[in-house]
KETIBA-73564 format. One line per field, with one value per residue: residue in one letter; z, x, y of N, C-alpha, C in turn. Coordinates in nm, 3 decimals. Each point is the difference from the previous one (the first is absolute). Layout:
N
rest (A;...);
n.w (Z;...);
n.u (X;...);
n.v (Y;...);
ca.w (Z;...);
ca.u (X;...);
ca.v (Y;...);
c.w (Z;...);
c.u (X;...);
c.v (Y;...);
% end
This chain:
254
rest (M;N;W;T;Q;P;G;P;R;K;I;F;A;I;A;A;A;V;L;L;S;A;A;V;G;C;H;K;K;G;I;D;S;N;I;G;T;M;A;G;A;P;S;T;G;P;A;P;T;A;V;I;T;A;D;P;L;A;I;D;L;G;Q;S;V;V;L;N;W;R;T;Q;N;A;D;T;V;S;I;D;G;I;G;T;V;N;A;N;G;T;Q;T;V;S;P;A;N;S;T;N;F;H;L;V;A;K;G;P;G;G;E;T;E;A;S;V;R;V;T;V;R;V;P;T;A;P;T;A;P;V;A;D;N;S;G;D;M;G;S;E;E;A;F;H;Q;N;V;Q;D;V;F;F;D;Y;D;S;Y;E;L;R;P;D;G;Q;T;S;V;A;H;A;A;S;Y;L;S;A;H;P;A;I;K;V;V;I;G;G;Y;C;D;E;R;G;S;A;E;Y;N;L;A;L;G;E;N;R;A;N;A;A;K;T;A;L;V;S;A;G;I;A;S;S;R;L;R;V;V;S;Y;G;K;E;K;Q;F;C;T;E;Q;D;E;S;C;Y;Q;Q;N;R;R;G;Q;F;S;L;D;R);
n.w (-13.112;0.084;-0.001;0.130;-0.004;0.085;0.105;0.054;0.055;-0.115;-0.064;0.095;-0.005;-0.137;0.004;0.090;-0.075;-0.105;0.065;0.044;-0.122;-0.044;0.091;-0.020;-0.127;0.022;0.080;-0.085;-0.093;0.079;0.024;-0.128;-0.015;0.099;-0.046;-0.113;0.059;0.067;-0.113;-0.038;0.126;0.053;0.016;0.134;-0.024;0.039;0.121;0.038;0.029;0.131;0.032;0.128;0.016;0.126;-0.010;0.133;0.081;0.079;0.018;0.037;0.064;-0.130;0.022;-0.094;-0.092;-0.054;-0.083;-0.015;-0.126;-0.022;-0.130;-0.037;-0.135;0.031;-0.033;0.116;0.067;0.117;0.077;0.099;-0.015;-0.104;-0.040;-0.131;-0.009;-0.030;-0.095;-0.011;0.128;0.038;0.126;0.032;0.116;0.057;0.036;0.029;-0.037;0.079;-0.112;-0.057;-0.071;-0.065;-0.067;-0.113;-0.056;-0.118;-0.058;-0.124;0.081;0.038;0.130;0.057;0.128;0.053;0.119;0.057;0.129;0.010;0.105;0.041;0.062;0.072;0.020;0.126;0.049;0.064;0.079;0.086;0.073;0.017;0.092;0.062;0.046;-0.060;0.022;-0.044;0.121;-0.060;0.026;0.128;-0.028;-0.112;0.080;0.105;-0.094;-0.044;0.113;-0.001;0.130;0.028;0.005;0.118;-0.026;0.098;0.062;-0.092;-0.093;-0.037;-0.115;0.043;-0.068;0.108;0.068;-0.080;0.011;0.131;0.003;-0.085;0.072;0.110;-0.064;-0.049;0.118;0.060;-0.102;0.020;0.120;-0.088;0.040;0.006;0.127;0.031;0.118;0.015;0.082;0.072;0.011;0.131;0.026;0.114;-0.068;0.088;0.005;0.063;0.040;0.025;0.057;0.053;0.012;0.053;0.071;0.023;0.023;0.071;0.054;0.016;0.040;0.062;0.054;0.022;0.041;0.062;0.044;0.024;0.047;0.021;0.131;-0.017;0.037;-0.069;-0.051;0.047;0.117;0.070;0.086;0.107;0.029;-0.054;0.133;-0.023;-0.124;0.075;-0.107;0.065;0.111;-0.071;0.087;-0.127;-0.082;0.006;0.129;0.025;-0.082;0.064;0.103;-0.073;-0.020;-0.130;0.066;-0.100;0.011;-0.023;-0.066;0.080);
n.u (3.200;0.101;-0.027;0.007;0.045;-0.103;0.069;0.073;0.061;-0.010;0.033;0.088;0.029;-0.012;0.063;0.081;0.000;0.006;0.086;0.058;-0.020;0.031;0.099;0.025;-0.017;0.065;0.085;-0.014;0.005;0.098;0.051;-0.017;0.045;0.089;0.025;-0.010;0.068;0.076;0.005;0.007;0.065;-0.099;-0.078;0.036;0.029;-0.062;0.054;-0.097;-0.091;-0.018;-0.118;-0.031;-0.116;-0.033;-0.128;-0.011;0.104;-0.093;-0.075;-0.127;-0.022;-0.016;0.103;0.008;0.088;0.057;0.025;0.118;0.015;0.130;0.008;0.124;-0.001;-0.128;0.012;0.037;-0.112;0.038;-0.109;0.074;-0.086;0.050;0.123;-0.011;0.072;-0.058;0.077;-0.108;-0.030;-0.128;-0.013;-0.130;0.058;-0.052;0.127;-0.006;0.125;0.097;0.025;0.095;-0.035;0.033;0.068;-0.019;0.099;-0.037;0.120;0.026;0.002;-0.091;0.017;-0.106;0.013;-0.121;-0.010;-0.118;0.011;-0.114;-0.009;-0.057;-0.067;0.016;-0.125;0.032;-0.067;-0.057;0.102;-0.073;0.023;0.117;-0.081;0.066;0.000;0.116;-0.063;-0.099;-0.012;-0.093;-0.127;-0.004;-0.112;0.052;0.105;-0.073;-0.060;0.122;0.060;-0.067;-0.020;0.095;-0.077;0.037;0.017;-0.055;0.104;-0.037;0.097;-0.081;0.019;-0.119;-0.092;-0.073;0.107;0.006;-0.134;0.009;0.098;-0.071;-0.108;0.067;0.051;-0.124;-0.046;0.087;-0.028;-0.125;0.053;0.100;-0.056;-0.101;0.038;0.017;-0.055;0.046;-0.107;0.074;-0.127;-0.015;-0.077;-0.070;-0.035;0.071;0.130;0.055;0.103;-0.084;-0.083;0.112;0.044;-0.119;-0.001;0.130;-0.029;-0.101;0.074;0.097;-0.100;-0.051;0.120;0.024;-0.126;0.025;0.115;-0.064;-0.081;0.130;-0.022;0.078;0.092;0.070;-0.119;0.044;-0.059;0.060;-0.100;0.044;-0.132;0.006;-0.012;0.097;-0.047;-0.104;-0.066;-0.008;-0.066;-0.104;-0.029;-0.018;-0.044;-0.114;0.028;0.028;-0.102;-0.058;0.051;-0.039;0.086;0.006;0.042;-0.062;0.108;-0.035;0.114;-0.034);
n.v (-0.762;0.008;-0.132;0.020;-0.120;-0.008;0.046;-0.097;0.105;0.069;-0.113;-0.021;0.130;-0.009;-0.116;0.055;0.110;-0.081;-0.076;0.112;0.051;-0.118;-0.003;0.131;-0.024;-0.113;0.068;0.098;-0.094;-0.056;0.121;0.033;-0.124;0.019;0.118;-0.057;-0.099;0.087;0.069;-0.126;0.006;-0.079;0.105;-0.004;0.122;0.111;0.000;-0.084;0.092;0.004;0.051;-0.032;0.067;0.030;0.030;-0.007;0.014;0.055;-0.108;0.024;-0.113;-0.032;0.080;0.095;-0.042;0.108;-0.100;0.055;-0.044;0.018;-0.041;-0.029;-0.013;-0.022;-0.129;-0.057;0.027;-0.050;-0.012;-0.046;-0.101;0.068;-0.030;-0.030;0.111;0.116;0.054;0.077;0.022;-0.008;-0.041;-0.009;-0.023;-0.109;0.005;-0.131;0.010;0.029;0.072;-0.076;0.109;-0.111;0.093;-0.071;0.073;-0.057;0.014;0.044;0.105;-0.091;-0.002;0.060;0.036;0.010;0.056;-0.016;0.033;-0.066;0.079;-0.113;0.096;-0.112;0.041;0.021;-0.102;0.100;-0.009;-0.068;0.105;-0.058;-0.045;0.093;-0.125;0.036;0.116;-0.075;0.048;0.070;-0.016;0.024;0.064;0.055;0.023;0.027;0.073;0.025;0.033;-0.112;-0.005;-0.091;-0.109;-0.057;-0.129;-0.070;0.056;0.089;-0.005;-0.097;0.069;0.038;-0.067;0.036;-0.042;-0.106;-0.001;0.021;-0.089;-0.075;0.034;-0.027;-0.105;-0.013;0.030;-0.079;-0.080;0.045;-0.024;0.009;0.115;-0.084;0.012;-0.128;0.014;-0.125;0.010;-0.085;-0.049;-0.026;-0.109;0.006;-0.108;-0.067;-0.033;0.102;-0.081;-0.100;0.085;0.045;-0.127;-0.040;0.113;-0.024;-0.129;0.045;0.094;-0.090;-0.076;0.107;0.028;-0.129;0.000;0.117;-0.047;-0.116;0.095;0.024;0.003;0.106;-0.087;0.094;-0.023;-0.115;0.025;-0.096;-0.017;-0.064;-0.005;-0.122;-0.023;0.092;0.003;0.003;-0.045;-0.117;0.026;-0.030;-0.093;0.023;-0.098;0.068;0.017;-0.129;-0.022;0.100;-0.071;-0.102;0.099;0.036;0.106;0.064;0.075;0.126;-0.019;0.096);
ca.w (0.146;0.036;0.119;0.077;0.080;0.143;0.068;0.091;0.123;-0.033;-0.024;0.131;0.069;-0.063;0.039;0.140;0.009;-0.052;0.100;0.115;-0.040;-0.002;0.138;0.063;-0.058;0.059;0.141;0.004;-0.032;0.118;0.097;-0.049;0.015;0.140;0.032;-0.058;0.083;0.123;-0.031;-0.027;0.120;0.043;0.116;0.107;0.032;0.134;0.110;0.046;0.131;0.057;0.132;0.041;0.123;0.055;0.071;0.100;0.030;0.113;0.001;0.089;-0.070;-0.073;-0.081;-0.128;-0.029;-0.144;-0.049;-0.119;-0.046;-0.125;-0.048;-0.130;-0.070;0.044;-0.084;0.087;0.138;0.085;0.143;0.078;0.055;-0.098;-0.130;-0.104;-0.006;-0.100;0.037;0.094;0.038;0.139;0.036;0.139;0.063;0.142;0.059;0.128;0.100;-0.048;-0.125;-0.077;-0.142;-0.068;-0.144;-0.083;-0.137;-0.087;-0.135;-0.073;0.072;0.126;0.093;0.122;0.097;0.092;0.093;0.099;0.105;0.056;0.133;0.031;0.144;0.034;0.135;0.099;0.101;0.126;0.108;0.132;0.082;0.096;0.135;0.067;0.140;0.062;0.130;0.062;0.115;0.022;0.133;0.098;-0.021;-0.123;0.026;0.077;-0.082;-0.102;0.060;0.121;0.083;-0.024;0.126;0.004;0.089;0.129;-0.001;-0.141;-0.075;-0.143;-0.053;-0.043;-0.130;0.009;0.015;-0.132;-0.079;0.052;-0.041;-0.144;-0.016;0.057;-0.092;-0.111;0.045;0.028;-0.128;-0.057;0.087;0.034;0.107;0.130;0.070;0.091;0.114;0.022;0.139;0.028;0.128;0.045;0.112;0.131;0.044;-0.022;0.064;-0.073;-0.095;-0.112;-0.083;-0.073;-0.117;-0.087;-0.062;-0.105;-0.114;-0.069;-0.074;-0.112;-0.097;-0.078;-0.082;-0.109;-0.098;-0.075;-0.087;-0.110;-0.086;-0.074;0.081;0.039;0.141;0.067;0.039;0.105;0.127;0.089;0.144;0.074;0.128;0.079;0.063;0.084;-0.040;-0.034;-0.061;0.074;0.127;0.041;-0.008;-0.084;-0.130;-0.085;0.041;-0.033;-0.145;-0.033;0.044;-0.082;-0.128;-0.052;-0.020;-0.094;0.033;-0.075;0.067;-0.030);
ca.u (0.009;0.077;-0.056;0.105;-0.054;0.020;0.089;-0.063;-0.054;-0.124;-0.103;-0.039;-0.083;-0.131;-0.072;-0.041;-0.112;-0.121;-0.045;-0.054;-0.130;-0.098;-0.027;-0.085;-0.134;-0.069;-0.032;-0.113;-0.122;-0.039;-0.061;-0.132;-0.091;-0.040;-0.089;-0.131;-0.068;-0.046;-0.109;-0.123;-0.052;-0.129;0.003;-0.092;-0.091;0.016;-0.058;-0.130;-0.009;-0.134;-0.028;-0.139;-0.034;-0.133;-0.058;0.104;0.085;-0.058;-0.146;-0.071;-0.058;-0.122;0.023;0.067;0.122;0.021;0.134;0.038;0.131;0.052;0.117;0.055;0.079;-0.046;-0.101;-0.099;0.002;-0.092;0.000;-0.041;-0.135;-0.087;0.025;0.057;-0.064;0.057;0.130;-0.029;-0.141;-0.042;-0.103;-0.046;-0.002;-0.041;0.065;-0.055;0.107;0.116;0.043;0.109;-0.033;0.129;-0.014;0.112;-0.006;0.097;0.012;0.118;0.121;0.013;-0.112;0.014;-0.106;-0.035;-0.103;-0.051;-0.071;-0.121;-0.030;-0.143;-0.022;-0.113;-0.044;-0.006;-0.104;0.058;0.004;-0.027;0.122;0.017;0.011;0.126;-0.027;0.126;0.013;-0.133;-0.014;-0.140;-0.051;-0.004;-0.126;0.012;0.095;-0.062;-0.105;0.060;0.103;-0.069;0.073;-0.023;-0.024;0.061;-0.058;0.069;0.134;0.040;0.039;-0.026;-0.109;-0.121;-0.048;-0.048;0.117;0.065;-0.080;0.027;0.136;-0.002;-0.062;0.093;0.113;-0.046;-0.004;0.136;0.068;-0.045;0.048;0.134;0.064;-0.045;0.071;-0.095;0.048;-0.090;0.008;-0.048;-0.071;-0.047;-0.094;0.067;0.041;0.140;0.097;0.032;0.108;-0.053;-0.086;0.083;0.050;-0.114;-0.041;0.097;-0.025;-0.122;0.032;0.085;-0.083;-0.071;0.101;0.040;-0.110;0.003;0.117;-0.032;-0.095;0.068;0.035;0.141;0.022;0.047;-0.115;-0.073;0.072;-0.080;0.022;-0.086;-0.050;-0.039;-0.132;0.007;-0.102;-0.120;-0.110;-0.120;0.042;-0.093;0.062;-0.078;0.064;-0.020;0.097;0.133;0.021;0.036;0.137;0.095;-0.003;0.110;-0.061;0.071;-0.009;0.090;0.128;0.029);
ca.v (-0.010;-0.119;-0.070;-0.067;-0.113;0.025;-0.091;-0.098;0.061;0.068;-0.104;-0.055;0.100;0.005;-0.124;0.011;0.094;-0.067;-0.098;0.073;0.055;-0.111;-0.042;0.102;-0.010;-0.116;0.029;0.093;-0.074;-0.077;0.091;0.040;-0.115;-0.009;0.113;-0.028;-0.100;0.065;0.093;-0.075;-0.065;0.055;0.090;-0.043;0.109;0.056;-0.077;0.053;0.065;-0.018;0.056;-0.024;0.069;-0.029;0.113;0.024;-0.115;-0.074;0.009;-0.090;-0.114;0.034;0.119;-0.024;0.073;0.014;-0.029;0.075;-0.046;0.053;-0.073;0.038;-0.101;-0.131;-0.065;-0.063;0.049;-0.076;0.032;-0.117;0.010;0.066;-0.061;0.086;0.132;0.089;0.055;0.108;-0.009;0.010;-0.098;0.007;-0.132;-0.001;-0.118;-0.045;0.009;0.075;-0.064;0.057;-0.007;-0.018;0.019;-0.046;0.052;-0.067;0.056;-0.047;0.036;-0.069;-0.010;0.079;-0.023;0.109;-0.047;0.093;-0.074;0.062;-0.053;-0.007;-0.003;-0.086;0.036;-0.106;0.022;0.048;-0.099;0.056;0.007;-0.108;0.053;-0.027;-0.029;-0.037;0.064;0.002;-0.091;-0.034;0.033;-0.110;-0.074;-0.079;-0.108;-0.108;-0.061;-0.085;-0.086;-0.046;-0.097;-0.143;-0.070;-0.132;-0.101;-0.017;-0.057;-0.016;0.122;-0.026;0.082;-0.069;0.050;0.137;0.085;0.009;0.095;0.134;0.038;0.030;0.131;0.098;0.014;0.082;0.140;0.045;0.016;0.127;0.107;-0.048;0.077;-0.050;-0.105;-0.066;-0.077;-0.114;-0.043;-0.135;-0.004;-0.131;0.010;0.002;-0.131;-0.032;0.087;0.123;-0.028;-0.080;0.084;0.095;-0.071;-0.029;0.126;0.034;-0.089;0.044;0.122;-0.039;-0.072;0.103;0.069;-0.089;-0.003;0.125;-0.002;-0.091;0.070;0.106;0.117;-0.003;-0.030;0.121;0.082;-0.072;-0.020;-0.086;0.013;-0.093;0.047;-0.116;0.015;0.118;0.096;-0.074;0.076;-0.039;-0.060;-0.106;-0.132;-0.092;-0.022;0.116;0.101;-0.052;0.012;0.138;0.025;-0.078;0.073;0.079;0.130;0.089;0.144;0.089;0.020;0.140);
c.w (0.032;0.126;0.069;0.088;0.147;0.061;0.097;0.123;-0.028;-0.026;0.131;0.074;-0.056;0.040;0.143;0.016;-0.046;0.103;0.121;-0.030;0.000;0.140;0.070;-0.051;0.058;0.143;0.012;-0.030;0.119;0.103;-0.045;0.017;0.143;0.037;-0.055;0.083;0.126;-0.027;-0.024;0.122;0.045;0.124;0.103;0.037;0.142;0.106;0.044;0.136;0.050;0.136;0.031;0.133;0.045;0.079;0.058;0.025;0.115;0.002;0.110;-0.084;-0.063;-0.086;-0.127;-0.012;-0.152;-0.032;-0.129;-0.042;-0.135;-0.038;-0.133;-0.054;0.044;-0.096;0.084;0.142;0.079;0.145;0.074;0.061;-0.093;-0.137;-0.097;-0.011;-0.113;0.048;0.101;0.039;0.148;0.025;0.148;0.055;0.147;0.066;0.136;0.110;-0.061;-0.116;-0.062;-0.148;-0.080;-0.152;-0.071;-0.142;-0.082;-0.138;-0.068;0.074;0.134;0.084;0.121;0.089;0.083;0.093;0.094;0.101;0.054;0.133;0.027;0.151;0.030;0.142;0.092;0.105;0.129;0.107;0.133;0.081;0.103;0.138;0.063;0.149;0.077;0.138;0.079;0.112;0.022;0.142;0.090;-0.022;-0.123;0.020;0.071;-0.075;-0.097;0.053;0.136;0.072;-0.041;0.135;-0.011;0.093;0.126;-0.020;-0.143;-0.058;-0.151;-0.046;-0.043;-0.136;0.006;0.016;-0.133;-0.091;0.044;-0.045;-0.148;-0.025;0.053;-0.094;-0.119;0.038;0.022;-0.129;-0.065;0.082;0.050;0.110;0.138;0.052;0.113;0.115;0.029;0.142;0.017;0.141;0.031;0.110;0.130;0.046;-0.037;0.063;-0.087;-0.105;-0.122;-0.094;-0.074;-0.128;-0.099;-0.072;-0.112;-0.123;-0.078;-0.083;-0.123;-0.107;-0.089;-0.092;-0.120;-0.108;-0.083;-0.096;-0.119;-0.098;-0.070;0.078;0.049;0.150;0.079;0.047;0.120;0.123;0.095;0.146;0.070;0.134;0.090;0.056;0.085;-0.032;-0.051;-0.060;0.074;0.126;0.051;-0.020;-0.073;-0.140;-0.093;0.031;-0.033;-0.150;-0.041;0.035;-0.082;-0.141;-0.039;-0.040;-0.091;0.041;-0.090;0.080;-0.036;0.049);
c.u (0.074;-0.060;0.110;-0.063;0.027;0.093;-0.073;-0.063;-0.134;-0.112;-0.050;-0.091;-0.140;-0.083;-0.050;-0.118;-0.129;-0.055;-0.063;-0.137;-0.105;-0.039;-0.093;-0.141;-0.077;-0.042;-0.120;-0.129;-0.047;-0.068;-0.138;-0.099;-0.050;-0.096;-0.139;-0.077;-0.054;-0.117;-0.130;-0.060;-0.130;0.016;-0.102;-0.098;0.020;-0.069;-0.132;0.012;-0.143;-0.009;-0.146;-0.022;-0.139;-0.047;-0.135;0.082;-0.054;-0.151;-0.055;-0.060;-0.134;0.014;0.079;0.124;0.019;0.147;0.025;0.140;0.034;0.125;0.045;0.082;-0.038;-0.108;-0.110;0.019;-0.101;0.017;-0.051;-0.138;-0.100;0.015;0.062;-0.079;0.065;0.133;-0.015;-0.147;-0.023;-0.105;-0.031;-0.009;-0.041;0.062;-0.059;0.104;0.117;0.064;0.116;-0.031;0.130;-0.022;0.127;-0.021;0.111;-0.002;0.124;0.130;0.016;-0.127;0.029;-0.122;-0.023;-0.109;-0.042;-0.081;-0.116;-0.030;-0.150;-0.015;-0.126;-0.045;-0.005;-0.104;0.065;-0.008;-0.022;0.129;0.003;0.020;0.132;-0.027;0.128;0.017;-0.130;-0.006;-0.144;-0.042;0.003;-0.123;0.009;0.096;-0.068;-0.117;0.058;0.106;-0.054;0.080;-0.034;-0.007;0.049;-0.077;0.085;0.135;0.054;0.042;-0.014;-0.119;-0.118;-0.045;-0.052;0.115;0.074;-0.074;0.026;0.138;0.004;-0.060;0.093;0.117;-0.038;-0.001;0.140;0.080;-0.036;0.047;0.140;0.070;-0.035;0.093;-0.089;0.076;-0.104;0.022;-0.057;-0.057;-0.047;-0.105;0.077;0.052;0.146;0.093;0.029;0.108;-0.053;-0.082;0.077;0.056;-0.112;-0.047;0.096;-0.020;-0.124;0.027;0.085;-0.079;-0.076;0.097;0.040;-0.106;-0.002;0.120;-0.024;-0.097;0.062;0.036;0.143;0.014;0.042;-0.114;-0.074;0.089;-0.088;0.038;-0.097;-0.039;-0.043;-0.141;-0.008;-0.108;-0.120;-0.105;-0.131;0.044;-0.096;0.068;-0.093;0.065;-0.016;0.101;0.142;0.032;0.041;0.146;0.104;0.003;0.138;-0.059;0.090;-0.023;0.097;0.128;0.049;0.140);
c.v (-0.126;-0.063;-0.074;-0.107;0.024;-0.103;-0.092;0.063;0.067;-0.098;-0.055;0.097;0.006;-0.121;0.008;0.092;-0.063;-0.097;0.070;0.055;-0.108;-0.042;0.098;-0.008;-0.116;0.029;0.092;-0.073;-0.080;0.087;0.040;-0.113;-0.011;0.112;-0.025;-0.100;0.065;0.093;-0.073;-0.067;0.066;0.088;-0.045;0.110;0.049;-0.086;0.061;0.066;-0.015;0.066;-0.027;0.068;-0.041;0.120;-0.040;-0.127;-0.084;0.025;-0.089;-0.113;0.040;0.124;-0.035;0.086;0.002;-0.026;0.079;-0.044;0.061;-0.080;0.059;-0.116;-0.142;-0.052;-0.064;0.052;-0.082;0.042;-0.123;0.024;0.067;-0.065;0.098;0.130;0.080;0.057;0.114;-0.011;0.022;-0.107;0.014;-0.141;0.015;-0.123;-0.034;0.000;0.077;-0.075;0.077;-0.019;0.007;0.004;-0.049;0.051;-0.064;0.064;-0.052;0.028;-0.067;0.002;0.087;-0.022;0.127;-0.052;0.112;-0.080;0.082;-0.068;0.006;-0.014;-0.081;0.035;-0.121;0.035;0.047;-0.107;0.069;0.003;-0.111;0.060;-0.041;-0.015;-0.029;0.064;0.003;-0.102;-0.042;0.038;-0.123;-0.085;-0.088;-0.117;-0.117;-0.066;-0.103;-0.095;-0.045;-0.109;-0.142;-0.071;-0.145;-0.092;-0.012;-0.070;-0.023;0.136;-0.020;0.084;-0.086;0.055;0.143;0.098;0.018;0.098;0.143;0.050;0.038;0.138;0.109;0.024;0.087;0.148;0.055;0.018;0.133;0.119;-0.037;0.079;-0.054;-0.109;-0.052;-0.066;-0.108;-0.048;-0.139;-0.008;-0.142;0.019;-0.023;-0.135;-0.028;0.103;0.123;-0.027;-0.076;0.089;0.109;-0.064;-0.029;0.127;0.042;-0.088;0.041;0.127;-0.034;-0.077;0.100;0.074;-0.085;-0.005;0.127;0.005;-0.091;0.064;0.120;0.123;-0.014;-0.022;0.123;0.090;-0.059;-0.020;-0.079;0.028;-0.095;0.062;-0.116;0.015;0.127;0.104;-0.076;0.093;-0.027;-0.074;-0.107;-0.136;-0.097;-0.003;0.120;0.109;-0.045;0.018;0.142;0.030;-0.077;0.062;0.051;0.133;0.086;0.145;0.077;0.021;0.140;0.040);
% end
């Protein structure tokens, strides 16, 4: 058999093929190494699930409710206000007020939450209806029993202590009957001129009005008029009679 020495081109082609084969072999080993590392990574596992219910959802104070919960893929389960519980279970509770029962389930795959709200109805004491006197005018008799005339000293329009007491009692009654409007008449005894007594009577009526306004009665509910000495309650010429005529008279303003 005759052997022929290969030429330069054939030698070069053989060398190139050998180098390419070595390079490919090294690259495959690198890929296999990476795949082995990923396959060895730890698995986190499936995420936990949880649900919690209450029966019933609304109760009266003192009654009980049954909690029912179910979880999956959880290592620890806890409920606020109760503490750590089994993965699945039921429990009877009697909350004193409306409560949100919050459940937390934890496992290798993470953490999840669930909650249910129980409404507690707390009874309230019945309240007596509030009387509405906004349109109550009251009777004429009740008005005069509670809103009494005030009396003045001679030639004076200053309220005396007994008059201040009467005004305070009158203001209390008028506050309870806001529909009532009042006309205040100013009167004088027969002594002095008509003009002077008209002015004095007006001052007496205004003094009574000012006292009522200071006690909380709206000015718009009060009207003043002076009669001076023209209308006498008593016609005898003595101090007892004069005193009856020196007054501020309260009347219903209809």
